[in-house]
C-alpha positions as CSV (number, residue, x, y, z in Angstrom):
1,M,11.5,-86.1,58.0
2,R,10.0,-88.8,55.7
3,K,7.5,-86.2,54.5
4,R,10.2,-83.6,53.6
5,L,12.2,-86.2,51.8
6,Q,9.2,-87.1,49.7
7,A,7.8,-83.7,49.1
8,E,11.1,-81.7,48.2
9,P,13.0,-83.4,45.4
10,G,16.6,-82.3,44.8
11,L,17.8,-82.2,48.5
12,R,21.5,-82.8,49.2
13,I,21.6,-85.5,51.9
14,I,24.5,-86.9,54.0
15,D,23.9,-90.3,55.1
16,V,26.1,-91.3,57.9
17,G,27.3,-94.9,58.3
18,F,28.5,-97.7,56.3
19,T,27.3,-97.7,52.7
20,S,23.6,-98.5,52.5
21,P,22.4,-99.5,48.9
22,N,19.0,-99.3,50.1
23,N,19.3,-95.7,51.3
24,I,21.2,-94.7,48.1
25,N,18.5,-96.3,45.9
26,Y,15.5,-95.0,47.9
27,L,16.9,-91.4,48.1
28,T,18.1,-91.1,44.5
29,D,14.7,-92.5,43.3
30,L,13.2,-89.5,45.1
31,G,15.5,-87.2,43.2
32,H,18.0,-86.5,46.0
33,S,21.9,-86.3,45.8
34,V,23.3,-88.5,48.4
35,F,26.8,-88.2,50.1
36,L,28.3,-90.8,52.4
37,A,30.2,-90.3,55.6
38,D,31.1,-93.3,57.8
39,L,32.0,-91.0,60.9
40,V,32.1,-94.0,63.3
41,G,34.1,-96.4,60.9
42,D,36.6,-93.4,60.1
43,A,37.0,-92.6,63.8
44,H,37.9,-96.2,64.5
45,A,39.9,-97.1,61.4
46,E,42.9,-94.9,62.1
47,N,44.8,-93.8,65.2
48,W,43.7,-90.1,65.6
49,Q,45.4,-90.0,68.9
50,T,48.6,-88.1,68.5
51,G,49.9,-88.4,72.0
52,E,49.1,-87.7,75.6
53,D,49.0,-84.4,77.6
54,A,50.8,-84.0,80.9
55,D,47.8,-85.6,82.8
56,G,47.9,-88.8,80.5
57,N,44.8,-87.8,78.6
58,P,44.9,-88.7,74.9
59,I,45.5,-85.7,72.3
60,W,43.4,-86.0,69.2
61,N,44.1,-84.9,65.7
62,V,40.5,-83.5,65.4
63,E,41.4,-81.4,62.3
64,G,42.8,-84.4,60.5
65,Y,39.8,-86.5,61.3
66,L,37.4,-83.7,60.2
67,K,39.3,-83.2,56.9
68,Q,39.0,-87.0,56.1
69,A,35.6,-87.8,57.4
70,L,33.7,-84.6,56.5
71,N,35.4,-83.2,53.4
72,F,32.6,-82.2,51.1
73,G,34.4,-79.9,48.7
74,G,32.4,-76.8,49.9
75,R,29.0,-78.3,49.2
76,L,26.2,-77.4,51.6
77,F,23.5,-79.9,52.4
78,D,19.8,-79.9,53.3
79,V,19.5,-83.2,55.5
80,V,21.9,-85.0,57.6
81,L,20.9,-88.7,58.4
82,L,23.2,-88.9,61.4
83,W,21.5,-91.9,63.1
84,T,23.3,-93.0,66.2
85,A,26.9,-91.9,65.2
86,L,27.5,-89.5,68.0
87,D,26.9,-92.3,70.5
88,Y,29.9,-94.2,69.1
89,L,32.4,-91.3,68.4
90,P,35.3,-90.6,70.9
91,E,34.4,-87.7,73.1
92,P,36.9,-85.2,71.6
93,L,35.2,-85.6,68.2
94,V,31.6,-85.2,69.1
95,A,31.4,-81.4,69.4
96,P,33.6,-80.6,66.5
97,V,31.5,-83.0,64.2
98,V,28.3,-81.2,65.2
99,T,30.0,-77.8,64.6
100,H,31.3,-79.0,61.1
101,L,27.8,-80.3,60.2
102,Y,26.3,-77.0,61.2
103,A,28.7,-75.1,58.8
104,S,28.1,-77.6,56.1
105,M,24.3,-77.2,56.0
106,N,21.9,-74.6,54.3
107,P,19.8,-72.5,56.5
108,G,16.7,-74.6,57.4
109,G,18.7,-77.9,57.1
110,Q,17.8,-80.7,59.3
111,V,19.6,-83.4,61.1
112,L,17.9,-86.5,62.1
113,A,19.8,-88.2,65.0
114,L,19.1,-91.1,67.2
115,F,20.5,-91.1,70.8
116,H,20.6,-94.2,73.1
117,T,19.1,-93.6,76.4
118,R,21.2,-96.1,78.4
119,M,24.7,-97.7,78.1
120,T,23.9,-101.3,78.3
121,G,21.6,-103.9,76.7
122,D,21.0,-105.4,73.4
123,E,19.6,-102.1,72.0
124,T,23.0,-100.5,72.3
125,V,24.8,-102.6,69.6
126,H,26.0,-100.4,66.7
127,C,23.6,-100.9,63.8
128,R,23.1,-99.5,60.2
129,F,19.8,-97.8,59.5
130,H,17.8,-98.0,56.3
131,V,15.1,-95.5,55.4
132,T,11.8,-96.9,54.0
133,A,8.8,-95.5,52.3
134,T,6.9,-95.9,55.5
135,D,7.5,-94.4,59.0
136,N,9.6,-97.4,60.0
137,V,13.3,-97.6,59.7
138,E,15.0,-100.9,59.0
139,I,17.8,-101.8,61.4
140,Q,20.8,-104.2,60.4
141,L,23.7,-105.1,62.6
142,A,26.9,-103.4,61.6
143,Q,30.5,-103.5,62.4
144,Q,30.8,-103.5,66.2
145,F,32.1,-100.4,68.1
146,P,31.7,-99.8,71.7
147,I,29.1,-97.3,72.8
148,Q,30.8,-94.2,74.3
149,R,28.0,-92.4,76.0
150,A,24.2,-92.2,76.4
151,F,23.1,-88.6,75.8
152,T,20.5,-87.2,78.3
153,N,17.8,-84.7,76.9
154,R,19.9,-81.8,78.5
155,S,23.3,-82.9,77.0
156,I,21.5,-82.9,73.5
157,E,20.3,-79.5,73.9
158,R,23.7,-78.3,75.0
159,L,25.4,-80.1,72.1
160,F,23.0,-78.5,69.6
161,S,22.6,-75.1,71.4
162,G,23.5,-73.0,68.4
163,W,20.9,-74.5,66.2
164,S,17.5,-72.9,65.7
165,G,15.3,-75.6,66.9
166,H,14.8,-79.2,67.6
167,K,12.0,-81.7,68.1
168,Q,12.7,-84.7,70.3
169,F,10.8,-88.0,70.5
170,L,11.2,-91.0,72.6
171,A,11.4,-94.0,70.1
172,K,11.3,-97.7,70.6
173,D,14.2,-99.8,71.8
174,S,15.6,-97.1,74.3
175,V,16.5,-94.6,71.7
176,S,15.6,-90.9,71.5
177,E,14.9,-89.5,68.1
178,V,15.8,-85.9,67.5
179,I,15.3,-83.6,64.5
180,M,17.5,-80.5,64.7
181,T,17.1,-77.5,62.4
182,R,19.9,-75.2,61.5
């Protein structure tokens, strides 16, 4: 992903998470447009639960959430830096977010996502990620949200089943790194 960012100026990028001046400066210095979407913060900032169904399960205002968190005014994107956001979103929001991102991307667009491989341990704390000019990503503690799930390789494949391809790598600190292509 770093090679693409450095080789193709003028990309439209969504950086998911709390605002990162490091990411904004780095990406705009490379000639890219950066849009911010704090999916996890937005999901936990308001009560998107509108009630309960007959079985006592929460009913979610998914459309309201998508309109607030992912309103890009019809713009299409080339890259989404999704980081670990899907691990911290309430379950009813996960698949609709992935579907909305797919619809908001240009053909050949890519998503960089990280997925925790376990539910406990120091590695599961919510962090903010900063891109660098090297292959390393800097990590900073962020507002704390409870991890909701640890995706398996199979569940990642199912979630992104409509996408044209993906590459998956086991990264450090019990995290799986995935690049999905639209």
